[in-house]
KOLGUVEX-29849 format. One record per residue (C-alpha): x, y, z. Coordinates in steps of 0.1 Angstrom, whole numbers, padded with zeros to 4 digits, always signed. Example, Ala and Ser with C-alpha at 12.3 -4.5 7.8 and 13.67 -1.06 7.14 Angstrom:
2
+0123-0045+0078 +0137-0011+0071 
This chain:
230
+0037+0133-0008 +0008+0132-0032 -0016+0103-0030 -0021+0079-0059 -0053+0084-0078 -0071+0066-0106 -0101+0083-0123 -0130+0064-0139 -0160+0074-0159 -0187+0069-0132 -0195+0054-0098 -0202+0019-0113 -0167+0018-0129 -0152+0029-0096 -0170+0002-0077 -0158-0025-0102 -0122-0013-0100 -0124-0013-0062 -0138-0048-0062 -0110-0060-0085 -0083-0043-0063 -0097-0058-0031 -0100-0093-0046 -0064-0092-0058 -0052-0081-0023 -0073-0108-0007 -0057-0135-0028 -0023-0121-0021 -0029-0117+0017 -0043-0152+0021 -0014-0167+0001 +0011-0148+0022 -0004-0148+0057 -0033-0173+0056 -0059-0145+0062 -0071-0112+0049 -0088-0088+0072 -0107-0059+0055 -0126-0031+0071 -0156-0018+0051 -0175+0015+0051 -0210+0024+0042 -0223+0044+0013 -0238+0040-0022 -0206+0033-0040 -0191+0010-0014 -0224-0010-0015 -0220-0013-0053 -0184-0024-0048 -0195-0051-0023 -0220-0065-0049 -0192-0065-0075 -0168-0082-0050 -0193-0110-0045 -0187-0120-0082 -0149-0119-0079 -0124-0147-0073 -0119-0143-0035 -0106-0170-0011 -0135-0163+0013 -0125-0190+0038 -0095-0168+0047 -0113-0135+0049 -0123-0116+0080 -0147-0086+0076 -0148-0058+0102 -0166-0024+0102 -0150+0010+0098 -0180+0026+0115 -0216+0021+0124 -0246+0042+0135 -0262+0035+0169 -0295+0021+0157 -0315-0012+0161 -0306-0043+0141 -0320-0042+0106 -0325-0005+0106 -0318+0010+0071 -0294+0035+0088 -0272+0007+0098 -0242-0001+0076 -0245-0037+0086 -0280-0039+0070 -0265-0030+0036 -0234-0051+0042 -0257-0081+0046 -0277-0073+0015 -0247-0064-0007 -0222-0090+0003 -0230-0114+0031 -0261-0129+0015 -0240-0136-0017 -0208-0152-0005 -0198-0182+0017 -0187-0162+0048 -0194-0178+0082 -0208-0157+0110 -0175-0159+0129 -0158-0142+0099 -0180-0111+0101 -0174-0087+0130 -0203-0063+0135 -0198-0033+0157 -0219-0039+0189 -0239-0007+0187 -0270-0022+0203 -0252-0026+0236 -0265-0008+0267 -0230+0003+0277 -0215+0017+0245 -0182+0027+0261 -0177-0009+0272 -0188-0020+0237 -0160+0000+0220 -0134-0017+0242 -0150-0051+0234 -0148-0043+0197 -0111-0034+0200 -0106-0068+0216 -0124-0084+0187 -0102-0066+0163 -0071-0079+0181 -0085-0114+0178 -0090-0110+0140 -0060-0088+0131 -0033-0093+0158 -0018-0072+0186 -0016-0044+0177 -0043-0048+0151 -0031-0045+0116 -0059-0045+0090 -0049-0057+0056 -0072-0032+0038 -0094-0003+0049 -0121+0010+0026 -0128+0046+0032 -0152+0072+0018 -0151+0110+0019 -0179+0132+0030 -0186+0167+0015 -0176+0181+0049 -0142+0163+0048 -0151+0135+0072 -0142+0099+0068 -0153+0068+0088 -0173+0086+0115 -0144+0109+0122 -0163+0142+0117 -0151+0178+0120 -0149+0189+0156 -0157+0155+0172 -0136+0144+0202 -0129+0111+0185 -0105+0129+0162 -0081+0132+0191 -0082+0096+0203 -0047+0081+0202 -0048+0054+0228 -0077+0032+0214 -0085+0017+0181 -0123+0022+0185 -0142+0052+0198 -0177+0066+0202 -0184+0097+0181 -0211+0123+0191 -0244+0127+0172 -0239+0133+0135 -0268+0135+0111 -0291+0124+0139 -0272+0093+0151 -0243+0086+0175 -0216+0065+0158 -0190+0039+0167 -0158+0043+0146 -0123+0031+0140 -0098+0058+0150 -0067+0072+0133 -0042+0049+0150 -0057+0017+0136 -0064+0032+0102 -0028+0043+0100 -0015+0008+0107 -0034-0007+0078 -0014-0023+0050 -0036-0006+0024 -0061+0023+0025 -0085+0024-0004 -0105+0056-0009 -0136+0054-0030 -0148+0089-0039 -0177+0096-0063 -0199+0126-0070 -0193+0162-0080 -0202+0174-0045 -0169+0157-0033 -0147+0175-0057 -0135+0203-0034 -0128+0179-0005 -0110+0154-0028 -0086+0182-0038 -0080+0189-0001 -0075+0152+0006 -0050+0149-0023 -0031+0179-0011 -0028+0165+0025 -0049+0192+0041 -0049+0181+0078 -0076+0207+0086 -0101+0181+0074 -0104+0147+0092 -0098+0127+0060 -0065+0146+0055 -0051+0132+0087 -0052+0095+0075 -0018+0081+0066 -0010+0087+0029 +0019+0065+0018 -0002+0033+0017 -0033+0049+0001 -0049+0047-0033 -0079+0069-0044 -0104+0056-0069 -0126+0085-0081 -0151+0092-0108 -0149+0122-0131 -0174+0142-0111 -0153+0140-0079 -0120+0144-0097 -0132+0177-0113 -0105+0192-0134 
């Protein structure tokens, strides 16, 4: 089954289209279920998308925000996705602190922290946790979330949250394939010519790359011309 893809001129247009899609899903989810739980990733285009989302018509009172992954780093560190999430979205919209679920990467016992975050997901998204929308990016090495090639977290099937080993100088906490695959919608945001080869493999369902193992039938890819290649 080939994934759905829409191609836009540049990263800014991708970000705006993603914001529009998420806002529409949020309105639909809150109307149907009284809440909308979205999992957000880091990256330049997702941060542009979050800024655009702040200007959309979103029923924020019914929205819960969780993290797809996070680097183990101090609060406020520029490596933290949470730092950019605060700047791009949280400072711009009326979300209460109890609507935002940050991964507890500052904990002393990180293994216990992953279990605590799985509990927090269940409180926000039910048992088992079903996220309404997951925003994913694609790395030039085929990783998504912090599910990177060769990492043991790729094989986790009995937990929704796992610790990944060091990658680009930081350990990571990440959502796992089981919870990603239960999501009602998976929205891929892929920009940049350096992603073109991996995007082709993602679209072809190449399970040799981590991104290719994410469930496909609920997925939409928004890409710019650079990433879409030919």
